[in-house]
N, C-alpha and C positions, 0 to 999 in steps of 0.2 A: 372446422373452427374456421376454413374460408366463410361460414354462412354466418356464423353466432354473432350477435350482435355484440357491442363492446359497451362494458358498464363501466360503473365513473371510476374504479379502481384501474380496470385496463386503460381509459380514457386518457386516464394521467400516466399511466407507465408510457402509453406509445408516444406522450406530447414528448415526456423527457426524453425517451429515448431519441425522439428525431430531433428534439432541439440540439442534444449532443452531438448526431450525424450531420447535421448543417456545421454547426461551430468547428468540426472535426473534419468538413469535408476536402481541407488542402490536402489532407495525408493519404486520400487515394477510398477508391471504392471497395476493395476487397477486405470485407469486415469478417472476424472470425468472436464469435461468441461462447468464451468458457461458461461451460454450462456441468454440474454436477448433478443435478435429476433434482435439487433443492429447491423450495418455493421461488427465492429470491432469481436462481441462475433461470430458471424454468418460466417463471415470469418475464423476464429480461428476453428469453430468448422466442417465446410469444409477440412479443411487445418488437423485437427486428422481425420477425414475419411478417406483420403488417407493414412495417416498415418496406419492407423488399417486394412487399406486392403494390405498394404505391408507386417504389419506383426501381423501374427495370432496370436502371443503371448500377442499382447496387450488389454486388456479389459477396452474398453472406453465407456463412455458414456457423453450427455450432463444432467444439469440441468436447470432450466428455474423456478427462485424464483419469486415469485407472490408478490411483496411486499403490495398489495392489498391500493396502496396510490393515484391509477387514476382511473377515471371513465373506465371500460373497461380492467382492467388490465387481468379480468380474460380472454379475448377472446383474446388479445395480446399474453397471456403466449401460449395459446394452438397453437394457430399459428405460432410459434415459435419454440414447440414442432412437428408439424407437416413438418415444413420448415427442420429440422435437422433430421426427419427423412428417410425425402426424399432424403438426403444425405448418406443413409445407415448406419447412427451412432442411437444406440441406444438414447431414450432420455424421459423426463418426466421433469412435474411440482410438486413444493411446494410450497403451499401459506405458508407467513407467517406474524408475528404479531408484528408489529413495534413498540414499547413504545415510551411514551412521557417521554423524560428525558430532564437533563441539559446537555447533550453533543451535540444536535442539531438535527433534522429531519434527515440531512444526513450523519450523523455518525448512529445516531442509523440504521439503513436502512442500513448500511456497516454492521454494527455488526449482525442483525438479517440474513444479506444475507450469510453473511461467517459462521454465526454458522448452516444454511443449509446445505451448500457445504459442510462442515467436518462431517456430520449427517451419521451414517450408511446408507445405502440405502433401508433397512426393519428395523423392530423393530426386536431386536438379530441378524440381520445384519453385515456385515462388512463395514467398515470404505472406501474412497477411500484412495489408497497408494500417489497420486497427483490431485490437484488440479488448472486447466488453467484457468488462468484468462485474458482477451482480450485486455489490457492496450496496448497503441502504444507511439513512439516517441514521439509525440503530447501528450499525455498526461502525460507525464512525465514531457516535457517541460513546461506545464503548472502547474503542481505539484511546479517546481522548483520556476517559477514567483509569486505564492502563498506564498510559505517557504520564500522566500525576502521578500515579504509584509509584513509579519508578524514579520519578524527580529528575527528569532528562533534557527536562529545559525546553526553549520554546518552539524546537521543530517538532519533539515527540509530541507535545499540546497539540501540534498544528496537524495531528490523527492522519488520515489518507490523502495523498493527493487526488484530485479528479480527475488528474492523468499525468503521465511520466514515460520515460521511456522516446525513443526517435524512431527505428526501425526494429520492430513495427511500435506506433504510440501505444501506450494501452489505458484506456479511458473507463473512470464510472460515473454513466451517464444517472445513475439509481440514487446518489450519494442525498438528494434532496427527498426522497420517497422512503416512507415508514416500513418498515417488514410486515405491518399488518395487509399494507396497501398491496404488496406482493402475495399476502398469503391469500386478500380477498381475487385477486386479480385471478388468481390458479381456481378459485370456484368460479368466476363468471366465464372463462375457459372452457370450464370442465374437464381442468388437469388435475392428475393427483400426484403431486409432488413425494419425494424421499427426502424423510426425514433423518439426518445422520444420527445416531446413537451418539456419537463420539461429542454434538453440540449439547447433550444432557450429563456429559461425564464430569463429576466432579473434582476428577484427577487435575483436569484441565482450567487455567486461569480464568481465562471467558468465558467460560461455562457457569465458573462460579458466578462470576460479576453480572452475567447475563438473568439468570436466575435466580439470585442471592441479592446481591448489592442493588441492582436496577429497578429491581420491584420495590425496596424499601426507600430508596430515593424519590421514588416519582410517589409514593402513598405520602411520604413526611414533606417534601419539597411542591410537589403539583404534577400535573402530566405537560407541562411545557420544561420540563427538565430534560429531555433528550434532545429537544430542537436547541435548549441554551448550549448543552454541552456542542453541539454541531455547531454553533453560532461563533464559539470559542474558536473551536478548529479552523473556521475562515479567518478570526482576527491572527490568531496566532501564526497562520501561513505568512498573510499580508507582513506582520511583523518579522516573521524570521524573513523573506524573501529580500527585505529592504535590508536586513544586518549581515547577510550573506551576501546580498551586492557590493556592500560598502567593504566587506570584508576582503574579497576580492581584488578591489583596486587599491587596498590599503595595503595590502601584503606586499606587492613591488616596493614599496617605498618601508619597511622595514627591514627588509633583507639586506645582509652583507656578507662580502666575506665566508658563504658558506653557510650561514646561520640567519639567527635573530636580532637583530641590536634592542639589546635590552633598554636604553634609554628613550628611543622612538616606540617600543612597545609598551611601557610605562607611560606615555604620555596618551593612550590611544581610549578612550571610556572605556569603563568596566564592562561595557555589554559586548564589547568587541574584541578584549584581550585573549579571554578563553576561545574565539572563535579564530582568530588569526594562529597560536599556538595549535590547534587541531588542524587547521588550516594545509599550515608551513609541514607537520609531520605527516599529511596524508601524502604531500608530493614524494614523499620519499618513502612510502608504503608502511608507514605507522597509523593507524585506523581504528575506531572503535575504542576511542580514548574515554573513559568514564570521569567523573566529576571531580574523583578525589586525586587521581594522577593528575589531567589539569592542573587541578589547583596547585600540588607540587612542584611544577614545572613553573606556574605562575609563583611561586614563591621566590623561586631562583631569582625572577625579576622586583619583584616587588619587598620581599622582605630578604633580599641578600645577605649573608651571613658566613661568608664561605661556606658554603653546602658543596658536598662532595659531587652531588648530581641527582636525578633519579632515574631510578630503573623503571622501562616500561613493556609493554608484552613483546615478544618474538627477539629478548636480547639484546633490545636496544639499549640507550641511556644516552639522555640529553644532562648534558653539561656546562656550565657558563666559565668564558677565557675572556679576559679582557672584552669585559661590558659585550659580550655575545655568545647568544644558546648557538650548541652546535650538536648535533647526535652523532654520539659515539655508537660505532657498530660491535 
């Protein structure tokens, strides 16, 4: 790896990673790469290895999280560690337990993985300053389509953020890179990535979207549909960030007597009304409100006919009294 010349795909990945590290340099120099051994994350680790050789101040390692959900996962994780070490990058594996929960297996695995990626490198050790994730432009396009199918609004259409969190901060430096380029980079670097069989399992919505829906859209709408969906995410992010900022600044103004003032809420633009309701309820621990429940709460304001109230998850209930929305526990 150290002597192999960079090909076109490898150069593009190194440029994307180097740019991301420079923009995130204020976060610190301790960088952890999330690596599953698949093409995207293995190419990301290879690009980070190149950057680390160029910048001795960059303290980088790769972490392979073994979710222990598939037979042979232990061997897959250790093979990935060996591949990364062959790149000249420090690497280790950690096994996690994915709990059975109401959020579903994919979400539970993601939560367990992110907790492991953010954890100190040893008991009493230091956390990384940055965690790099290998999601690509293709992943972003898939996320936008999933959000569109759920009808979850502007924030859902915004897809995956380029960065989130603070200690550590998570970054996705490959969101402008196609999946085909990470696969080509692996070939150029002589790497043999692991291909997760679950990525082709039709039981999973994202797998069906990737292998059935997107090929049809590309065939019917042209090769640029992936980039167009990713542009939608960028534009939706800008809109959602602006609307969320307005929501934060306006929430205090419409709160009174421990609830939301209905007259002031009704005077807000429709684009903010639902956001204000959800933000208010989030402050008291009610989260994940869907479109139908949000609309029912807003009906207490915009179509008031003396309704008794709206039941919410967790045994909560929103009621209207004397022109103010209150939360009954």
